[in-house]
VEXNUBA-234484 format. One record per atom (N, C-alpha, C): residue in one letter; x, y, z. Coordinates in steps of 0.2 Angstrom, whole numbers, plus 5000, padded with zeros to 4 digits. Example, Ala and Ser with C-alpha at 12.3 -4.5 7.8 and 13.67 -1.06 7.14 Angstrom:
2
A506649725039A506249785039A506649845039S506449895035S506849955036S506450005039
***
This chain:
683
X613051554702X613651574706X613651514710X614251524713X614351434716X614351454724X613951524726X614151494733X613751474737X613751424743X613051374745X612851424750X612151424750X611651464754X611451414761X611451454766X611751534767X612551544769X612551604768X613451594769X613451654775X613951634778X613951684785X614751724783X614451794783X614951834781X615051904786X615551944787X615751974791X616052044786X615752104787X615952154780X616152214786X616652254783X616752314788X616852364782X616852424784X617252494779X617552534784X617952554781X618552604785X618252644789X618552654794X618552684799X618552764800X617852794802X617952874799X618252904805X618852944804X619252984810X618653024814X618853014820X618453044826X618553124827X618853154824X618953234824X618453274819X617953254816X617653294812X617153254809X616553294805X615953264803X615953224797X615653194796X615553154790X615353174783X615753184778X615553214773X615253164768X615153194761X614953134754X615353094754X616153114754X616553054752X616552994758X616453004764X616252964768X615752904766X615152954765X614652914761X614652874757X615052894752X615152844746X615252784747X615952784753X616152714754X615552674759X615152694763X614652664767X614152654764X613852694758X613352674754X613452604751X614252614748X614252564744X614452484747X614452484753X614552444758X613852424761X613552454763X612752454764X612352414759X612352454753X612052414747X612252324748X612952314746X613252264747X613052214752X613052234759X612752194765X611952184764X611552244761X610952224761X610752174756X611052164751X610852124745X611052064748X611652044752X611651994755X611251954759X610952014763X610351994768X609851974763X609652014757X609151984754X609051934751X609751894750X609851834747X609751784752X609551794759X609451754765X610151724768X610651754767X611251754770X611451784776X611651764780X611851784788X612451834787X612351904787X612851944784X612752004789X613552024794X613452074799X613852134794X613752194796X614152254795X614252294802X614952284802X615452314808X615752364807X615652444811X616152484809X616352524815X616652574816X616852614823X617052664820X617152714827X617652784826X618152754827X618852794822X619552794823X619652844828X619952834834X619852874838X620452894841X620952874841X621752894843X622052934838X622552974841X623053004836X623053074838X623753094836X623853174838X623253224836X623053204831X622653274827X622053284833X621753224836X621253224840X621553254847X622153234849X622253264856X622353344854X622653354849X622553434847X622053464848X621553444844X620853464844X620353474848X620553424853X620253434861X620353484865X621153484864X621553544868X621253624866X621153614858X621053684856X620253704858X619853664859X619053664863X619153654869X619753644874X619553644878X619153584883X619253534878X618753464882X619253424882X619253354884X619653294885X619453264879X620053224876X620053164871X619353144870X619253114876X618753074878X618053084875X618153174878X617453194877X617353214868X617753224866X617753244858X617553184855X617953134855X617753074851X617053044854X616753044860X615953034860X615653094857X615753144857X615453194854X615353184846X616053144843X616153144836X615653084834X615553034840X615452964837X614552984837X614253024841X613553034841X613453074834X613653114831X613653154826X613653084819X614453054819X614353004813X613652934814X613752934820X612952864820X612352904818X612352964819X611653004816X611653014808X612353034805X612253044799X612152984795X612452924798X612552874794X611752854795X611452834800X610852824801X610352864795X610552924794X610152974789X610052954783X610752914781X610752904774X610652814774X610352804779X609952724779X610652674780X611152694782X611552634782X611552604789X611552544788X611252504792X611652454796X612252504802X612752464804X612352404807X612652344810X612452294816X612752324821X613252344820X613652384827X614052434824X614152484828X614652534826X615052564833X615752554832X615852574840X616552604841X617152604844X617552644845X618252604846X618852624841X619452604844X619752624850X619352684854X619652684859X619152634866X619352574866X618952534869X619452474874X619052454878X619452384882X619652344878X619052324872X619252254868X619952284863X619952344860X620452364855X621052364859X621152384866X621752384869X622052294870X621552264872X621652194871X622052164865X621552194859X621952134853X622452174850X622752254853X623352284850X623752264853X623752254861X624252214864X624452144862X623852104860X624152034859X624352024852X624152074847X624452054840X625052094841X625352134844X625852164846X626252114850X626152084855X626252024856X626651984853X626251964848X626351904842X626751914838X626851984837X627552014832X627952014835X627952034841X628652044845X628851974848X628551944849X628951864852X629151834845X628851844839X629051804834X629751854830X629851884832X630451924832X630351984825X629852004825X629552044820X629652134821X629652134827X629852204830X630452214831X630552274829X631352294828X631352364832X631952374836X632052454838X632652484835X632352554835X633052584831X633052674834X633452694834X633552764836X633552804829X632952844830X633052904824X633152964826X633053014822X633153084824X632553124821X632253174825X631653194822X631653254823X631253294819X631153364822X630753374828X630953424833X630453414838X630153494839X629553484841X629353564843X629253584851X630153624851X630053644859X629553674863X629053704858X628453744862X627853704864X627653654858X627253614859X627353564862X628153534864X628253464867X628153414862X628053404856X628053364850X628353354846X628653284846X628953264840X628553284834X628853304828X628653324821X628653284815X628053264813X628053214807X628253264801X628553244795X628753284790X628153344789X627553314789X626953374787X626653394792X627053404798X627053454802X627553504801X627953514797X628353564795X628353594789X628353654789X628353704783X628953734783X629053764778X629753804776X629653824768X630153844766X630353874759X630653814756X630453794750X630853754746X631553774744X631953724746X632853734745X632853734737X632353714732X632553714726X632253774721X631653794722X631353834720X631153914722X631253904729X631153944734X630353964735X629953924734X629353934734X629153924742X628753974746X628653964753X628053924755X627953914760X627553874764X627253804760X627853774760X627953704758X628053664763X627853594763X627853534769X628553514768X628753484774X629453444774X629653384771X629353374766X629453324762X629753334755X629153354754X629153384745X628853454744X629053464738X628653554735X628253534731X627553574733X627053544730X627153594721X627753654722X627553684717X628053664710X628853634712X629253614708X629253534708X628953494712X629053424715X629553404717X629953454718X630653404722X630553384728X631053344730X630753314736X631553304741X631453304746X631953324752X631853294759X632153324763X632053314771X632053374773X631453374779X631553444783X632053484784X632553444785X633353494787X633553524781X633253504774X633253534769X633053604767X632553634772X631953674770X632253744773X632253804768X632353854772X631953904776X632253914782X631653944788X631353894790X631353814791X630853784793X630353804800X629753804800X629453814808X628853754807X628653754814X628253694815X627553734813X627153684810X626353704808X625953694814X626153674818X625753674826X625853734829X626453774830X626653814835X626953884832X627253874825X627653934822X628253924825X628653894829X629153884834X629653844828X630353874829X630953854824X630953754828X630953704822X630953644827X631753634828X631853584832X632553564835X632553504833X633253454832X633153414831X633453374838X633053304839X633053254846X632953194843X633253154847X633453074848X632953034848X632552974847X632052954851X632052884849X631952824852X631952764851X631352764848X631252714842X630652694841X630552614838X629852604838X629852524837X629452524829X629752454826X629652464818X629552374819X628852374812X628752314810X629152304805X629652244806X630152224801X629552184796X629252214791X628952184785X629452164780X629852154780X630452114775X630352034777X630252024783X630251954786X629551914783X628851964780X628351944779X628351954771X628951964766X628851944761X628651904758X628851834758X628451764755X627851784756X627551784762X626751804764X626251834758X626751894759X626351944756X626351934748X626951914746X626851874738X626351844737X626051794742X625651734740X625051794741X625051834746X624351874747X624151914743X624651934739X624451994733X624151944727X624551884725X624551854720X623751794722X623451804726X622951754728X622251784726X622351834722X621551834718X621051874724X621351884729X620851924734X620851994734X621252024727X621152094727X621052114721X620752174719X620652194711X621352194710X621252194702X621952204699X622352254699X622052314699X622452394700X622652394706X622452364711X622652374719X623452314718X623052244716X623652194716X624452234713X624252264708X624852294703X625152334707X624852374712X625152434715X625552394722X625252364724X625552324730X626152294727X626152274722X626852234719X627452274717X627052344715X627752384716X628252394722X627552414727X627952404735X628352364734X628052314734X628252234737X629052224730X629252254726X629752254721X630252294723X629852354726X630652394729X630852404734X630652334738X630852314745X630552344751X630252284753X629752324759X630252354765X630052404767X630452444774X630052424780X630552444785X630252434791X629652494792X629052464796X628552514797X628552534804X628552614806X628552654812X627852624815X627852594820X627352564824X627152624831X627752664833X627752694838X627652754838X627452804842X627452884844X627752884851X627752944853X628152954858X627652994860X627552994869X627253044873X627253124871X626853174871X626053164873X625853134866X625353084868X625053054862X624453034866X623753034861X623152984864X622952934860X623252874865X623052824861X623352774868X623352714865X623752654870X624452654870X624452644876X625352654878X625752564878X626152574873X626452494872X626652464878X626452404879X626352374886X627052374888X627552364886X628352354887X628652414886X628352464885X628852524883X628552574884X628652604892X628452674895X628452744891X628052764890X628152834887X628052814879X627852754877X627952734870X627152714868X626752754863X626252734861X626252704853X625652654852X625452624848X625052674842X625452694836X625452714831X624752714828X624152764828X623552764825X623552694822X623852704816X623752654811X623852574811X624152574818X624152494821X623452464824X623252534828X622652504832X621952524828X622052554823X621352564818X621052504815X621352464811X621152404808X620852344812X621552344818X621452304824X620552314827X620352374825X619552394826X619052364823X619152324820X618852304816X618652214821X619252194823X619152124827X618752174835X619252204836X618852234844X618052254843X617952274838X617152304836X616752234837X616852184832X616452124829X616552074838X617152094843X617252054847X616652074852X616652144852X616152184857X615452154855X615152144848X614652144846X614452064847X614952024847X614851954848X614551934854X615051964859X614751944866X614151974867X613952014863X613252054865X612652014861X612851984858X612451944854X612551854853X613051834858X613051774857X613251744851X613751754849X613951734840X614551704842X614851654838X615451624837X616151674835X616251704839X616851754837X617351714833X617651664834X618251634832X618051614825X617451584825X617351564818X617351614812X617451694813X617551724810X618151754808X618551764814X619351784814X619851734815X619651674816X620151614816X620251564811X619551534810X619551494807X619451504797X618951554796X619051564790X618651504786X618651454788X618251404781X617651414781X617151434787X616551424786X616251504784X616651544786X616551604786X616751654781X616551724780X616951764775X617051824778X617551874777X617751914779X617951984773X617652014772X617752084767X617852154770X618352184767X618352254771X618252284763X617952344764X617652404760X618152454762X618652484757X619052554759X619152594753X619452654755X619652694749X620252674746X620552694741X621152674737X621752714741X621552764744X622052794748X622452754754X622152694759X622352674762X622552584760X622752584755X622652524753X623352494755X623752544756X624552494758X624452484767X624152514770X623952484776X623652424777X623052414772X622652344773X623052304768X623352314763X623652264757X624352234761X624652274766X625352254766X625352244773X625152304777X625252284785X624852244788X624152254788X623552204790X623552124789X623752094783X623852034784X624452014786X625252064787X625552034789X625452024798X625152084801X624952064806X624452024810X623952004804X623551954807X623851864806X624251884801X624651804801X625051794807X625451854810X625651844816X625351824822X624751834821X624351824827X623951754827X624051714821X623751674820X622851694817X622651754816X622151764814X621951734807X621451754804X621351714795X621351784793X621551784786X621651824780X621051864777X620851914776X620151934773X620151884767X619451884766X619251834759X619451884753X619351954755X619452014748X619552074752X619852124749X619952184750X619552214745X619152274745X618652304738X618852374740X619252414736X619452484737X619152514732X618952574734X618452614727X618952674726X618652724722X618952784721X618752844725X619052894723X618952974726X618252984725X617853034728X617353074725X617353134722X617253154716X617353224715X616553244715X616553304714X616053354713X615953384707X615453384703X615553424695X616253434691X616553364693X617053354690X617853384692X617753404698X618353424701X618153404708X618853404713X618853384720X618453434723X618053414728X617653444732X618053504736X617653564735X617853624737X617453664742X617653684748X617353714753X617153774750X617453814746X617253884744X616753884738X616753834734X616353824730X615753784732X615653764738X615153724742X614953654740X615453624736X615453554734X615753494740X616053534745X616453504750X615753484755X615453444754X614653444757X614653394762X614453414768X614253384775X613853334774X613753274777X613153224775X612553264781X612653294784X612153324790X611853384785X612353424781X611953474778X611553454770X611853384767X611453364763X610653334765X610653304771X610053284774X609553334776X609953384777X609453444778X609053474773X609453454766X609053464760X608753414756X609053354756X608753314751X608753254755X608453204750X608153134754X608753094752X609053044757X609653014756X609452954751X608952944748X608952884744X608952924737X608952964735X609253014731X610052994728X610353004736X611152984733X611252924733X610952874738X611052814737X611052774730X610452814727X610352764719X610852814715X611152874714X611552914712X612152884712X612252854719X613052814718X612952764715X612452714716X612452654714X612452654707X612052694704X612152704694X612952714694X613252744698X614052764696X614452704697X614452674702X614852634707X614952554703X615652554702X615752484699X616252464701X616652404699X617152354705X617652384704X617852434699X618552474701X618652514704X619252534705X619552584710X619452664705X619252654700X619052734697X618652784701X618952864701X618652884704X617752894701X617252914707X616652954706X616453024706X616153024701X615853094698X614953104702X615153164706X614353174706X614253234704X613953244697X613853294695X613053314696X613053364698X612353394703X611753404698X612053424692X611353424687X611053364684X611753324683X611553254681X611053194687X611453224692X611053184699X610353214699X610153264698X609453294698X609053254691X609353254685X609053214680X608953154680X609453124683X609553034683X608953004688X608953054694X608353024700X607853024696X607653084694X606953114691X606553064687X607053054681X607053004677X606852934677X607452904682X607452844682X606952824687X607052854694X606752814699X605952844700X605752904698X605152934698X604852924692X605152944686X604852944679X604752864677X605052814678X605152744676X604952694683X605052694687X604952634693X604352664695X604352724698X603652734703X603052744698X603352774692X602852774688X602452724686X602652664686X602452604683X601852584690X601952584695X601452584701X600852634701X601252704699X600652754700X600152754695X600452714688X599852734683X599352674684X599552614686X599152554688X598752544692X598952574699X598652574706X597952594705X597852654702X597052694704X596552644701X596852604695X596252564692X596152504696X596652474699X596452424701X596052434710X596152494712X595752514717X595152514716X594852554710X594252584708X593852524705X594152474703X593852444698X593852364702X594452334705X594452264706X594652274714X594452294718X594552304724X595252284727X595552314724X596352314724X596652244725X596252204721X596652144719X597052134712X597352054712X597752054707X597352004703X597452014695X596951954692X597151894690X596851854689X597151784690X597451754683X597451794678X597951794671X598351844669X598851824666X599251874664X599051894657X599251964657X599252004647X599751994645X600351984650X600851994644X601651944650X601351864649X601551824653X602351804650X602551844644X603151824643X603651874646X603451944646X603752004649X603751994657X603451964659X603551964667X604051884667X604051844665X604451804664X605251814662X605251864659X605951904656X605951944664X605751964667X605952004672X606251944678X605851894680X606151844684X606651834682X606651824676X607351784673X607851834674X607851894675X608451934675X608651934682X608651894686X608551874694X609551874695X609651834690X610351804692X610751834690X610751874683X611251924682X611151984685X610552004686X610652074693X610952054699X610851984702X611051974707X611951954706X612251944701X612851934700X613252004700X612752054697X613252104697X613252144704X612552144707X612652164714X613252124719X613352064717X613852014722X614452044719X614552074712X615252094710X615252164709X614852194715X614952264715X614852304710X614652264705X614552314697X613852334700X613652384703X613052414703X612752444698X613252484695X613052504688X612652474684X612952414682X612752364678X612052324680X612152354684X611352304690X610752364688X610952424690X610552464688X610252484683X610852474678X610752494670X610152434668X610052354671X609852314668X609052324670X609052364678X608452374680X607952414676X608352474673X608052524672X607952504665X608352464660X608152444654X607352394655X607352354659X606752314662X606052374663X606352414666X605752454667X605352494661X605952514657X605852544649X605352484646X605452434647X605052374644X604352374646X604252384653X603552374656X603252444654X603652514654X603152544654X603152544646X603352524643X603252534635X602552484633X602352414638X601952394638X601352424640X601452464644X600752494646X600652554643X601052574639X600952634633X600652594627X600852554626X600452504620X599752474622X599752444627X598952444630X598552494633X598852574634X598352624637X597652584641X597852574647X597152544650X596752614653X597052674651X596452744652X596152724648X596252714642X595852714635X595352634637X595652584637X595352524638X594652534643X594752564649X594452594653X593752614652X593852644647X593152684643X592452634642X592652574640X592352524638X592052464643X591752474647X591652414652X591852344651X591752324642X591752264640X592552244640X593052304643X593752264643X594052284649X593552264655X593852274662X594152224663X594152164660X594552094662X595252104658X595152134652X595852154650X596352204654X596052274656X596252304660X596452294667X596152234671X596252214677X597052154675X596952124669X597752094667X598252144667X598152204663X598652254660X598852294668X598552304671X598652344677X598952294683X598852234683X598952194688X599752154685X599652154679X600552154676X601052204679X600752254677X601152314680X601352324686X600852294691X601152314697X601552234700X601452174697X601652124696X602552144693X602552174689X603252204687X603552254692X603152284694X603452344699X603852314706X603252274708X603552214712X604352174713X604352154706X604852124704X605652184703X605352244701X605752264701X606152324707X605652334710X605752374717X606152304722X606052244722X606452194724X607152214722X607252214716X607952224714X608352274717X607852324718X608152394719X608252404728X607952364733X607752364738X608552374742X609252344741X609552354743X609952444742X609752464736X610052524736X609452574737X608852574738X608252604740X607852574745X608052564751X607752534756X607052564759X606952624761X606552674763X606052664756X606152654750X605552654748X605252584744X605852534748X605652464747X605052444751X605052474758X604752464763X604052494763X604252564759X603452584758X603052554752X603452524747X603152474742X602852404746X603152394751X603052304753X602352334758X602252404760X601552404763X601152404757X601252444752X600752444745X600552364743X601052334743X601052264738X601052214746X600852224751X600752174755X601052124755X601852114753X602052064753X602952094754X603252054756X604052054759X604352084750X604952134749X605452134744X605852114745X606252044744X606752024743X607051974739X607851964736X607851944731X607551854731X607651824738X607351764738X606751744739X606251784740X605651804739X605351784731X605751804728X605751804719X605851744718X606151704721X606051624718X605451584716X604851604722X604351594722X603751614715X604051634711X603651664707X603351744706X602851744704X602451794703X601751784711X601651854713X601051864718X600451804715X600051774720X599651734717X598951774716X598551744711X597951774709X597251804715X597151854715X596751884720X597051904725X597851914725X598151944730X597952014731X597852034739X597552084740X598052144741X598052204738X598352234738X598052314743X598652354746X598352414752X598352474747X598152534749X597852584745X598752624745X598852634738X599452654736X599652724739X600052744742X600452804744X600952824738X601052894739X601652924734X602352894738X602752874733X603452834734X604052884736X604052924732X604552954731X604453034726X604653084729X604653154725X605053154720X605153204717X605553234711X605853274715X606753274714X607053324717X607053384712X606953434716X606953494714X607753534713X607653574708X608553594708X608753644713X608153674714X608153734721X608453714727X608453634728X608453604734X609153584735X609353574729X610053574728X610653624728X610353694725X610553744725X610653784733X610053774736X609953784742X610653754749X610753694745X611353664748X611953674747X611953694742X612653734740X612853794743X612253824743X612353904747X612453894755X612153844756X612353824765X612953804766X613253764760X614053744762X614553824762X614353844757X614853914755X614653974761X613953964764X614054004769X614353984775X614353914776X614753884783X615553894782X615753884776X616553904774X616653964777X616253994774X616354084775X616354084782X616154054786X615954084793X616354024798X616853984795X616953924800X617353944806X617253914810X617753924816X618553914814X619053944817X619753934816X619953854817X619653824821X619753754820X619653704817X619953674811X619753654805X619853574806X619353534804X619353464803X619753434797X620353394802X620953394797X620853304796X621353284791X621353214791X621953184795X622253124795X622553114800X623353124797X623453154793X624253194793X624353234797X623853264800X624153324804X623453374806X623653414810X623153454812X623353534815X623353594810X623753634811X623353684815X623753724821X623553754825X623353834823X623453834817X623053904814X622953894808X622453914805X622353914797X622753934792X623153984794X623553994786X624254014791X624754004787X625554014789X625654094791X625954104793X626254174795X626254224789X626254304791X626354334784X627154324785X627154334777X627954334775X628454404777X628954414777X629454464779X629254514772X628954584777X628854644773X629254654767X628954684761X629354694756X629054774754X629454804750X629254864748X628854874740X628654924739X628154924732X628654904727X629054934725X629654924720X629954854719X630154834726X630254744725X629554724724X628954714724X628354684722X628354704715X628354754712X628154794707X628654744700X629254724702X629654664698X629254614695X628854594700X628454534699X627754544693X627954504685X627554514683X627054474681X626354484685X625754444685X625454444679X625354384675X624854394669X624254354669X623654354665X623154314663X623354284658X623354204660X623654164654X622954114653X622854084647X622454034645X622753974644X622453904647X622853854647X622553794641X623153804636X622853774629X623053694628X623353674633X623653614633X623853584640X623753524642X624053504649X624153434648X624553404650X624853334652X625153294657X625153234659X625453204666X626253224663X626653224668X627453214667X627653154668X627853114662X628153044663X628653034669X628452994675X629052984680X629053024684X628453084685X628453124691X627653094694X627553104700X626953094703X626553144706X626853224704X626453284706X626453334701X626753324694X626853364690X626353354684X626253414681X625753414675X626153474674X626353454664X626453524661X625953554658X625953614658X625453654655X625753694648X625353694646X625553754639X625153794640X625353874641X624853934642X624953964637X624454024635X624454064629X624354134633X624954184633X624854264635X624654294631X624254284624X623954334621X624554324614X624954344615X625454354609X626054304610X626154254614X626654214615X626354154619X626654084619X626454034621X627154014628X627053984631X627553954638X627253904640X627953864642X627753794645X627853794653X627353784658X627553774663X627253724668X627853684671X627853614675X627553624680X626953624684X626653634690X626453584695X626653584703X626553534706X625953514708X625353524703X624453524703X624253454704X624653414702X624353344699X623953324706X624153314711X623653284717X623153324717X622753374714X622353414714X621753424708X622253404703X621853424697X622053374691X621753364685X621953324681X622053344676X622453324671X622453374664X621853364662X621453324661X620953334657X620453424660X620453424666X619953484669X620353544669X621053554666X621353604666X621253644658X621253594653X621153634647X620553684646X620753754643X620153794642X620053834649X620353824656X620453874661X620853924661X620553974665X621154024665X621554044671X622154034672X622654054679X622954094677X623254144683X623654184685X624454154684X624754194681X625554154681X625954204683X626654194685X627254234685X627554214679X627454294675X627754284667X628454314667X628754344671X629554354672X629954324675X629854254677X630354204681X630654184677X631254174678X631854154674X631754084673X631754064667X631753974667X631953944671X631853884673X632153844677X632053764674X632653754673X632753684671X632653644676X632253574675X632253524680X632053464677X632153424680X632453344677X631953324670X631353354671X630753334668X630653404663X631053444661X631153494658X631153554659X631153614657X631153684658X630453704658X630453734664X629753784667X629853854665X629453884660X629553954658X629153994663X628953974669X628554034673X628353984679X627854014683X627453994688X626754014688X626353944689X625553954691X625353964699X625154014698X624854024706X624253994709X624353994716X623853944718X623953964725X623253944729X623153944736X623153874738X623153874747X623153804750X623853784751X623853734757X624253704761X624553654755X624253614750X624753574746X624053504747X624353454743X624253404744X623653394739X622953384741X622353394735X622153454738X622353504743X621953564744X622453604742X622353614735X622653664730X622253714725X622153764725X621553794722X621853864717X621953824711X622253884705X621853954705X622354004704X622054084705X621654084698X621354114698X620954134690X620654214692X620554234687X620254304686X619654304685X619454364685X618654364686X618254364678X617754344676X617554344669X617654414666X617954414659X617954464656X618754474653X619154454660X619954454658X620054424652X620754424649X620954414641X621554404643X621754324640X622554304640X623054384639X623554374643X624054424642X623954484647X623354504649X623154554654X623854544659X623954604662X624254614667X623954624674X624054594678X623754584684X624054634690X623854684693X624154744696X623754744702
***
């Protein structure tokens, strides 16, 4: 590796939104980041991990109102919860702050001023839907109504999740505010836009700089080639955030000041710790800056962020690392199935290092989604960590304590094996550096297999029956402990708590840099061995899932929602009353999905081939945001069988699949109970 030591590095992960608890999707990113930071520190680098709560926006304002508290009280309560749960997963922030801070106000105003003074801020009057009851302008996703194309009810104001049609809120049939249920009115307002087109050359160079993953760079090129549009950076009062200095009643959009929170948080940390702030954010020659984020927010970090930084004379990131989404048991996280797992609930049932190890074993440098398969989770942790790594120490420690005063032998029984383990340091370090954790884990476990094979072949428990073999028993068990020390040094960024316990046993510090000195010396004194990790019991996993199901069944009516919006009620109002004869005209049938494929050119559609027992149908459904084609084959669903065929741009749909949920990733296909067969009528 070509890096000079020591390096000076600043690392951030995406700021969790301050209106709800952390879940395992948040922890995927924080754990990925924390492992990389701990690895850098283990190499002897000066590396800081900074994060904060994203504390502004309409959703926070509305939730605070619903709870009868101030937004400031809400974000403080949530910040305490977030910090507690992150610590519970052994995520070691150097500083965790809030975007609702004096520093963030200063930097938001400074960067905005630089954009304005360089002519990159333009003003434009726009007409928006307005909720007369709430007194709020409504984004498209705050408006619901009936799709003008397929007549499906409860669709958002920008697209239909059923047929895939796109439209404006004005096209909706009977549109209502998702916040109050009131009919929106049209109202004009002046908005402030960042003219991204002025940064086209800058962004082209940035995208081609090699600082982005290839999949990310390709996606950003698509947006660039399509022509960069102005980015609306203002919101009208009432709004919880920072007021734009030269625009009374106008506020910075949350996504403007959220990434600036990286700067503000490090500014606050630097003042407290007498660090050279400017060397990290202005120069960039002697320091490195990395952002770890989810792939869903790459447009903000890959386009808007570098344009903002450049305007203010700040350095660009050394790299932005995006990761995929987390699924559980092959599907998106679900509250009803108990797989939308809150961080605090996990920690009430299971040790944090179980999940840290499993995520590491799955994570690579791409933006592919990561699946938490709960059965594989139990098996892999028990097999790899307990059955292979910990087993090495537990097999050897007893002999060293009973017969050799807990000291290591002067000579090795297997010097070549130990040399191979030490030589692996460079390749394993390269895997960690490249965020290719799964390859690092595979290499460590392969080495552990060799060590266990060595112990099995030597059988110290058999040798120990004859005192004449004492010297060999000493060498074999000492080699086992030496190997254990090397392996746990490699895993210390992943399993920091187990590493600390191992350091107490080994009486030495476990870091990558310490391995440069080779093996522990002859006669090195060990401490008494204590259990390092218990096996996972499947019953604990099942109890965690049941606890999530129970919480979902009794959850309060105020839901934790993402930045896209906060509904004032859980469900849309009941539709217009119909008589039984009208309902009886709808023929609902059980259907088997026998094939599924993506629809070329459509972002949200899947083409399903379903069997109704004695016939087959093609149904085009807007469910791609919630399901992959591979997940659907073999499933049973409920369909409207007597719906007239509808010609669409992508083909003809011969029915409708029924689903619940507000849309987006929250779509839940309806399915019959076990025993139902294709073609059965639903009554």
